C-alpha positions, 0 to 999 in steps of 0.5 A: 514502440518496444525500444521506447518503453523506457521513456514511460518510466524515464519521463516522470523520473526525470521530471522528479529529478529536475524538480528536486535539484532545480530548487527555487528556480522551478517554483514558478513552472515546476508544478506544470511540468510535474502535472504534464509528466504522467500525461505524456507517459499516458500517451506513450502507454496508450500507443504501446497498448494499441500496438500490443492489441493490434500485434501478433506478439503477446507482449513487448520487451525491451532489454536495458542493461545487465543489472547484476552479472556474477559468474552464472548469476545474471539479472537483466533490467528488462521491461515487459509490457504485456496485457497485465502491465499495460492495464496498470500503466494506463491506470497509473499514468491516466488516473495519476495524471488527472490527480496531478492536474487536480493538485495544481489547484489543490496545492496552489497556496502551498509554499512547497508545491514544487517539492510536492510534485517532485515527490508525486513524480517519484512515486509514479516512476517507482510504481511504473518500475514495479509493474513494467519489469520482468523479474522479481528483483526489479519489482522489489526495486520499484516496490521499495521506491514506492515505499519511500515515495509514500513515506515522503508524501504521507509526511509531506506536512511534517510540521504536524506531529500526526503526519510525521508519526503516520509516515513513520508508521506506514514505513515501518509496517511496510518493512514487515511486509517487505521482509516477506517479499525479500525472503521470497526472492531469496527462496526463488534464487535458491530453488530455481537459480533465477528471479525472472517471471519466465524462469520461476514460471518454468520451474514451478511445476517441478518445485515441491509443495513446501516451496510453492506454499512458502513462496505463496505465503511470503509473497502474500505477506508482502502484498498485505503490507503494500495493500493494507490487508489484515494483519498489516492494515493499520497504516492506511487510516493514519496515512490520510494525514497526507494531502488529499491528492496523495490519498487519491493517488497512493491509497486509492488507485495505485500503491494499495493495488500493488499487492493485488498485482503481485498475487496475480502476476505470481499466479503460476506460484499459487496454482501449485499451492492450495494452502497459499490460495486459501490464505489469500481468500481468507485474508481477502474476506477478513479484510473486506469485512474489517475495512467495511466495519471501520468505515461505518464509524468514522466521522473523518470523511477521508478515514471513512473512504480509507476504510472503504479502500481497505475493504475494496482491496479485500474484494480484489484479494479474494478474487485473486485467491480464487484462481483462474475464475477470479484473476480477471475480475480482481484486475477489473475491480482494481480498474473500476475502483481506481476510477470511483475511489479517486473520484471520491477522494478528490471529491472529499478534497473539494469538500474540504477545500470549501469547508476550511479543511475541516474533515469532520462530516458532523460539521457538514450537511446541505452541501449538495446545492452549494457544491453541485459539481462536487455532489453530482460527481461524488454521487457517481462514485457512490453509486459505483462503489455500492454496486448500483446497477449500470455503474462500474462497480456493479459489473466488477464487484458482482462478478467477484461475489459470483466467483466467490460462491464458486470457491465456497459459500462462506467466502460468497456470503462474506462478500455479500455481507460486505456489499450490504455494509458498504451500502450502509457506510457510503449512504451514511457518508452521503447523507452526513455530507450532502443532504442532511441539515447544515451544521457548519461551524461559524465563519465557514462559507462553503463554495464550489472548487475551481475548474482545475479541480472540478474538471478532473472530478467530471472525468473520473465521474464519467469513468465511474459510470462507464468503466463497466464497459470493459467487461462487454463481450468478455473483453477484460477476460480475453485481454488477460488470458495470455497472462493468467491463462483461460478463465476457469469455470466452476459451478456456483451453488446459486444461479448467477441471476439469483446472486445478483438479486440477493446482492441488490436486496443486501444493497437495499437493506444497507441503504435503508438502514443508513437512511433510518439512522441518519436520514430521518434523525438529527445528526449531532455535531459531536460524536455520541459517547454512549455507543454499542461495543461494536461502534466503539471497536470500529472507532478504535479501528477494531483495536488493530493498533492496540493489538500491535502495541500489546503483542508486538510493540510492548514486548519489543520494547521490553526485549530491547530494554533487556538486551540493553541492560545485558549489554551495559551491565553484563557484557560491558560490565565484564569487559570494563571489569577486566579492563579495570583489573588490568589497569589496577594491577599495572598501576600497582606494578608500576610502583616498583619502577622507581627510576633509581639505579641503587634500587634496581641494584638492590633488587638484582642482589636480592633476586640473586640471593633468592636464586642461590638459596633455592639452588642450595635447597635443591642440592641439600634436599 
């Protein structure tokens, strides 16, 4: 199978190319080919997975070509299929394929459905490139491809100003993070003469502490951009302007997890820098609380889930920052999150489909009986994300909280508080959408979605329930050991069972408060204006955009205007003034050229007379 690894990437890439180039010729069947492409890649990935699992080699390799060859600088475009990349391949193509099938029904009446599937396939191909290559430069190629595809998909409905602005915002914010990634790659080449994972790993024990810290922080900056972590989190909520399958694919199961992949893949860098590891932990804790607080105040169902995504990725970053004790659980939660968050985003799309594309939960209510499949499947995702015992999130998030306490009490307490807030805002979402009184707008007739949309929901709901089985007998830890090393063991200040009990108590508090505020009270159809400062801040995304505007955008505008003024009035003024001086002088000198021979003869006579007089003056003097 190792000689066929390239097909996993090539199939969705080729499908995308056909759909882009084929134009209207593919309108009638292009969406079917687009939906089939990731499923075929999933089958190939599954075959490679079982070959890897049953073989003696720790990884599969395939050399494709020499990408860059300049003297001693050699960069090969090689594919690497190891336990870490195998899990990502199956997640991207498996969950991605389910989302593609769902999109067949969701985008049924869109005139540009063929282009939508072309862009989805482009995204899948770029994401597969990111996780299957064996060096950082090729990762960066997939990294930028994912950025391009996300820009296209977020702004798919570019006729809406809000969608066009959201796409540009995501692209620009991610460019900031990408600068960190690019600088890290340059530093790797300078320090080690290579950018391959193996080469950098061999060189890290001999690198200085400053180099290790610089690499760790630069890679973290890139991870913050792709994974919407503080301080580069502002693009994620606006990205909900894209079609709902885009939110499920890019902003729940794949793209936002790229930063977690980068940190875990670079574990040999963070092992050499305690400062960089601490930075990852801080970013994770701050973001998991930041996103959770934002999710409490959003009435837009997709933005509430987007805040949740930001928070859950924060948990993964926290686990990745802990080190060997947390790497496996970061990836474990990444997988379970891909199941239940894609489930809930697609469930939100089903709700919107039945509510005339209205996203305001204040105009929902009472949908549990009318949309039973959507309700039951969404409820499975809800129970998984809050960490209800037995569901997927319980097994993955609880292990992260337990590992966080081994790092520091502050990190563990932050993760536990985040769990309570998660239970609050997700229960709020469930009540406002499914169980409260009906608050539909006139003319809205809710209805269950078609099987092409509900069957993917059922599959993802099953994964949300049973995804926790990946940790049976320590499977996920043992599977990733060849990549990240053996799991570290550190004593937590609290017993494992006590942490679990405390987390369940926090969940109960969050659920109880949500029921008290929203389950026992009438929900107004309009957003109350008299609210607490915390609620006002959460509605404004904790003033993240205001901070960026005040600290970055406005000073940037003023600097640009000042530079333009200096360029136009000073630099151009000097150049234009000099040109005017030369032009004016030449215009005056030109008047001496009359074209008459007698004038020139008189000038020569006068000049000769002046010379004679000058000579006489010198001689007499």
